[in-house]
C-alpha positions in Angstrom: 70.1 108.9 -88.9 68.7 111.0 -86.0 65.7 108.8 -85.2 63.4 111.8 -85.4 60.2 111.5 -87.4 60.3 112.9 -90.9 58.8 116.4 -91.0 55.3 116.4 -92.5 54.7 118.3 -95.7 51.5 120.2 -96.2 49.9 120.3 -99.6 47.3 122.6 -101.0 43.6 121.6 -101.0 41.5 123.2 -103.8 37.8 122.6 -104.4 35.5 123.6 -107.2 31.9 124.4 -106.6 28.9 125.5 -108.6 25.5 124.5 -109.8 25.1 121.6 -112.2 26.3 122.4 -115.7 28.5 125.3 -114.5 31.6 123.8 -116.1 33.4 123.3 -112.8 34.4 119.7 -113.6 36.0 120.8 -116.9 37.9 123.6 -115.1 39.1 121.2 -112.3 40.5 118.9 -115.0 42.1 121.8 -116.9 43.7 123.1 -113.7 45.1 119.6 -112.9 46.6 119.4 -116.4 48.1 122.9 -116.0 49.7 122.3 -112.6 51.0 118.9 -113.6 52.7 120.5 -116.7 54.3 123.0 -114.3 55.8 120.1 -112.3 53.4 119.9 -109.4 52.3 116.6 -107.9 48.5 116.7 -108.4 45.6 114.5 -107.3 42.4 115.2 -109.1 39.3 113.8 -107.4 35.6 114.3 -107.0 32.6 114.1 -104.6 30.7 112.1 -103.9 33.4 109.6 -104.7 37.1 109.7 -104.8 37.7 106.4 -103.1 36.3 102.9 -103.7 33.9 103.0 -100.8 32.8 106.6 -101.6 32.2 105.7 -105.3 29.8 103.0 -104.1 27.9 105.5 -102.1 27.9 107.8 -105.1 26.0 105.2 -107.1 23.4 105.0 -104.3 22.7 108.7 -104.1 23.0 109.9 -107.7 21.0 107.2 -109.5 17.3 106.2 -109.2 14.3 108.1 -107.7 15.3 111.5 -106.4 13.0 111.0 -103.4 14.2 107.5 -102.4 16.2 108.9 -99.4 15.0 111.3 -96.7 17.1 114.4 -96.4 18.6 113.3 -93.1 19.6 109.9 -94.6 21.1 111.6 -97.6 23.2 113.8 -95.3 24.5 110.8 -93.5 25.4 109.0 -96.8 27.3 112.0 -98.1 29.1 112.4 -94.8 30.1 108.7 -94.8 31.4 109.0 -98.4 33.3 112.2 -97.5 34.9 110.5 -94.5 36.2 107.6 -96.5 37.4 110.0 -99.2 39.2 112.0 -96.7 40.9 109.0 -95.0 41.9 107.2 -98.2 42.6 109.9 -100.7 42.7 113.6 -99.6 44.6 113.4 -96.3 47.4 111.1 -97.5 47.9 113.3 -100.6 48.0 116.5 -98.5 50.4 114.9 -96.0 52.7 114.1 -98.9 52.7 117.7 -100.0 50.6 117.2 -103.1 48.0 119.6 -104.6 44.5 118.1 -104.2 41.9 119.3 -106.6 38.4 118.2 -105.7 35.2 118.6 -107.8 32.7 119.4 -105.0 33.2 119.0 -101.3 31.3 120.0 -98.1 29.9 123.2 -99.6 27.8 121.2 -102.0 26.3 119.2 -99.1 25.6 122.5 -97.3 23.6 123.5 -100.3 22.0 120.5 -101.8 21.1 118.7 -98.6 21.3 121.5 -96.0 19.2 124.0 -98.0 17.2 122.4 -100.8 15.5 119.7 -98.7 14.7 121.7 -95.6 16.5 123.9 -93.1 19.2 121.3 -92.3 22.3 123.4 -92.6 23.1 123.1 -88.9 22.9 119.3 -89.1 25.3 119.3 -92.1 27.7 121.6 -90.2 27.6 119.6 -87.0 28.3 116.3 -88.8 31.1 118.0 -90.8 32.7 119.3 -87.6 32.4 115.9 -85.9 33.5 113.6 -88.8 35.5 115.7 -91.3 37.0 118.8 -89.7 38.7 119.9 -92.9 38.0 122.9 -95.1 39.7 123.7 -98.4 42.5 126.2 -98.7 40.9 127.6 -101.8 37.4 127.2 -103.2 36.7 128.3 -106.7 33.0 129.0 -107.4 32.1 128.8 -111.1 29.0 131.1 -111.2 26.5 130.3 -113.9 23.0 131.4 -115.0 20.7 128.7 -113.6 18.7 128.0 -116.9 22.0 127.8 -118.9 23.5 125.5 -116.3 20.5 123.2 -116.3 20.4 123.0 -120.1 24.1 122.0 -120.1 23.6 119.4 -117.3 20.7 117.7 -118.9 22.5 117.5 -122.3 25.0 115.1 -120.8 22.3 112.4 -120.7 24.0 110.4 -118.0 22.4 108.1 -115.4 23.6 110.6 -112.7 20.8 113.2 -113.0 19.9 113.0 -109.4 19.8 116.8 -108.7 19.2 118.0 -112.2 15.8 116.3 -112.0 14.7 118.9 -109.4 14.6 121.6 -112.1 15.6 125.2 -112.7 14.0 126.4 -109.5 16.5 124.3 -107.5 19.3 125.6 -109.7 18.4 129.2 -108.9 18.2 128.5 -105.2 21.5 126.7 -105.2 23.2 129.5 -107.1 22.0 132.1 -104.6 23.1 129.7 -101.8 26.6 129.3 -103.2 27.0 133.0 -103.5 26.0 133.4 -99.9 28.6 130.8 -99.0 31.2 132.8 -100.9 30.4 135.7 -98.6 30.3 133.6 -95.5 33.7 132.0 -96.2 35.3 134.9 -98.1 38.7 134.0 -96.9 38.8 130.9 -99.1 36.2 131.5 -101.9 36.9 133.1 -105.2 33.9 133.6 -107.6 34.5 133.4 -111.4 32.0 134.0 -114.2 31.4 130.6 -115.8 29.2 132.1 -118.6 32.3 132.7 -120.8 34.2 130.5 -123.1 36.3 127.7 -121.4 39.7 129.2 -122.1 39.3 132.6 -120.4 37.7 131.0 -117.3 40.7 128.5 -117.2 43.1 131.4 -117.4 41.4 133.1 -114.4 41.5 129.8 -112.5 45.2 129.4 -113.2 46.0 133.0 -112.1 44.0 132.5 -108.9 45.7 129.3 -108.0 49.2 130.7 -108.9 48.6 133.5 -106.3 47.9 130.9 -103.6 50.9 128.7 -104.6 53.1 131.7 -104.1 
């Protein structure tokens, strides 16, 4: 025993982004299964949510009248959920050297709250810098035709249709916004065509991640 603190391991933080119905949740799950089968220690999580407190906030923001919150209040709610998620799930897993796969993260807030409900991107970024301060190591954007994505999303018939209720115009705006983010953060974004069958998309995801895992 040397008395020195144990060296901290660093895991890999992977996020999936895309418009509603793009198939990103399916691809996140398939990647988690694939990496687990390869022997990696994987944590699969989602936003909003991923911790007990954040899941409670999820219910507040994704159910009920889409206009029940102002854009500013919504940004604060999502940031609060993300902070709890970071503290209780993401950071402990990364510190333990695990692979964290998250269905949505801050890029979704940059789009849905920062763009769709007014020019509030700077507010989102300022709060992110102050309260979160973490970006993914790799972000996989599953690109999808807006009309196709909306049809898929609405077919789920769940109570969480908070953003799908805004219609195809929002989907088109969000797709363009996500592609802009992929250019802005080109060091961590990889864009994949989600309009194909599930298997070839999953194969591309696995190949992309394998390159990052070394």
